[in-house]
C-alpha positions, -999 to 999 in steps of 0.1 A, spaced: 438 -125 -103 422 -109 -73 413 -118 -37 393 -150 -33 364 -148 -8 348 -178 8 317 -178 30 315 -208 52 281 -213 69 285 -230 103 248 -228 111 239 -263 125 276 -274 128 282 -289 162 313 -311 157 346 -315 139 331 -336 111 304 -310 104 330 -282 104 354 -300 80 325 -309 57 313 -273 56 348 -261 48 354 -288 22 322 -277 4 328 -240 6 365 -242 -4 358 -269 -30 385 -292 -16 395 -319 -40 379 -353 -34 411 -366 -19 404 -345 12 409 -368 43 386 -350 67 410 -346 96 429 -317 110 462 -325 92 444 -327 59 425 -295 66 458 -277 75 474 -290 42 445 -279 21 441 -244 35 478 -238 31 476 -249 -6 444 -237 -23 462 -241 -57 428 -249 -72 418 -213 -63 447 -192 -76 444 -157 -60 465 -129 -47 451 -135 -13 422 -151 6 394 -141 28 374 -167 47 343 -158 66 330 -183 92 293 -175 97 273 -186 127 304 -199 146 289 -196 181 270 -229 179 301 -248 169 322 -231 195 297 -239 223 291 -275 212 327 -285 205 351 -260 221 382 -282 216 374 -287 180 366 -250 176 400 -242 192 417 -266 169 401 -251 138 411 -216 148 446 -227 155 449 -244 120 435 -212 104 459 -190 125 489 -211 113 477 -210 77 474 -172 80 510 -170 92 521 -193 64 504 -173 37 518 -141 51 553 -155 49 546 -161 12 535 -126 7 497 -133 4 470 -122 28 449 -149 43 422 -133 64 397 -151 86 365 -133 97 345 -151 125 309 -141 132 295 -145 167 328 -155 183 346 -144 215 380 -149 229 398 -153 195 435 -152 193 451 -122 175 463 -131 141 496 -114 132 495 -89 104 
């Protein structure tokens, strides 16, 4: 069991729904995914359907989403930051790489 890598293409994503749909596809969320921030937080802190020693998530082409929906973009980054902290407490890395982004918070190591 190694590190799981997920490439999430945000090209053309301009709102919360598009972001959540892109993540659900790339991370193969179960069909029960509720497509809201709480459900997104629950699923990225679970990932039991992808057993791994750790996780790397790459958000490609994030600038369009960040510009079109800055509040949703900030919410997404906050959920991922919290998930990173949660996985770290459990002894597993959860690394998020964001292409084309500025002013990101520093994730604790």
